[in-house]
N, C-alpha and C positions, 0 to 999 in steps of 0.2 A: 423820757427814754432811758433805758438801762442797758449798759454794755457789760456782758459777762466776758471776762478777760483774765490774763495773767501777765504780770510784768515781764516775764522772760520769753513770751511768745511774740515773735516779730509780726506775725499776722495780726495779732490783737493790737500790737503797737501801732501799726499803720492806720487802723481804724481809730484808735484813740488820738493819734496826732492829727487826724482829719478833724475830729470833733473839737479838739483844742484850738486848732488854727481857725476854724469857723465860729469860735466862741459860742458853741451850742451847749445849752444846759443838759448834762448827762450824768446819770448816776452810775457809779462803778460797782461792780460785783466781782470779786476775784474768786476764781475757782482753780484748784490745783489738781492736775491729773495724777499727782502722787497720793491723793487723799481719796479713800473709797467713797466716802459720803459725797464729796464733790463730783466724783466720776459718775455716781448714780444721778445726781442732780443734772449734770451735763447731758446725760443720755435722754432726759426728758425735754431738753431744750433743742438739741440737735441730733438727728439720727445718725450722723457721722461721728459723734462723740468728739468734736473738735471745737476749738475756740478761734475766733470770737463768735459771740451771738449777740444780736441786738434785739431787745424787746421794746416795741413801741405800742403800748396798749396790748391788744391781743395778737399783735402781728409780730411773729418771730422770724427773724432774718439771720441766716448764717451765710458764710463765704465773705471774707474780708473785703474784697473789691466791690462786691454788691452793697455791703454795708457802707463803704465809703461814698459810693455814688448816691445811695439813699440819703446819707447825711448831707451831702452837698445840695441835694434838692430841697432840704429843709432850711437853707440859708439864702434868703433873697439877696440878690446883688453879688453873690459869690463869683470868684473868677477861677477857682481851682478845677471846675468842671464845665468848660465853656459850652454855650448853646449852639454855636455854629456847627452844622453837621460834620464838616471835614475836621474841624479842630477837635470836636468831641470824639470822633472816630480815631484820631491820632492819639488822644489820651487813652482811649480804650485799648488801642493796639499795644501801647507800652505797658499799660496795667496788666494785660493778659500775658504779654511777653515776660514781664517781671515775676508774675506768679508761676508761669508754666516752665519757664527756662532759667532765668538768672537766679530767682529764689530757690528753685529746686536744686541747682548746683551747689549753692551755699548750704542748703539743708543737709546734703550728704556730708560735707566737711564738718558742719556744726554737730551732727550726730556722732561721726566717728571720733572727732577730736574733743568734744565736750560732753554731750549727754549720754553717750553709750556707757562709759565707765560709771557715770553717776546713777544710771538706771540698772546697774548690775550686769551689763551686757559684755564686760570684758574689754580688752585692749582694742585699739583701732585696727581695722583690717586694712593692710597696705593696698590691696586691690581696690577697695572702695575709696580710699583716699586718693589713689591715682586716678580713678574714674571721675570723682568730684573735682579734682584739680584740672583735669583735661577739659571737662565740660565748662568749668568756670572760666578758664582761659578763652575758650571759644566765645563765650557770651560776653566776657569783658572786652574782647577785641571789637565786638559789634558795638557795645556801649561806649567805649572810649572813642571810637571813630565818630560816632553820632554826636558826642558832646564837644568835639572840636569846634571852637568858636562859639559855643553856646553857653548861656548861663543856666538855663533850665532845659528840661527834656523836650518840651513842646512849646513852640512860641516864645514869647518874651516874659511870661509869668510862671511862677510856681504853680504846679497842677497836681492832681491826684496821682499822676504817673511818677512824679518825684517821690512822693511819700511811699508808693508801692515798692519801688525798686530800692530805695535807701533803707527801709526798715531792716532787712536781713543783715545790713552792715553793722548792726549792733553786736554781732558775733565776730567781727573782723579779727580781733586779737586772740581771743580764747580758741576760736576755730582755725587760726592760723591761715586766714584767707590770703592767697598769694596775689596781692593787689599792687605791689610796688612798681611794676612796669607801666601802670596806666596813670599817666599824669593828669589827663582830663577828668578821669573818674575821681582822682584824689582832690582836685580842685572843686569839683561839684559836691563831693561829700563834705568837704570843709564848709561849703556854703550851707548845706543842709544841717550840719552840726551847730550852726549859729542861730537856727530858727528857735523861737520860744517853744514851739511844739516839740521839737526834738529834745531841747533841754529839760522840759517839764516831764518827759517820759523816760529820761536816761537813768539807767540803773547800773550798778557795778556787778558784772557777771563773775 
């Protein structure tokens, strides 16, 4: 299998962390959205022009959560994507929530405070920063309450849900994510940062 990714993409990182945690043999191919040749290559792999993309023979799979679930299915005996219907549905619930809500709020602040100027888009828009801050506070309140008394998001074990939601926190400092009020999130994030899969994919932004 080959994973097309870029180290600064949190979506790609969550897929890569999954592969590392499951000890799956995977070939990495880095593509940069700032490089015209790479952008053209990506367009042939994913009609949405986004990373990551997983190639397994002639099967091309995009969308990071779908890739994570597919990778888990390739690892007999894995526990990150439980087989029991309710437990799996719970993991799915948090994966979709992470992608659609929590990650989306983080992405607003990451764009405005980090990537916008880098891409030549000018200074951060205070209205967008306020929107991202408001949305992130809403979802952090939900996440922090859920994590009270818990080690991991679902059940007693680390799951794909944890990788999904933790990945955007790679931007926490540069994007100025307002996470200080949330002690349960901080404790859970500290556990995530100790995982080999996190450490092996960590970069200095």
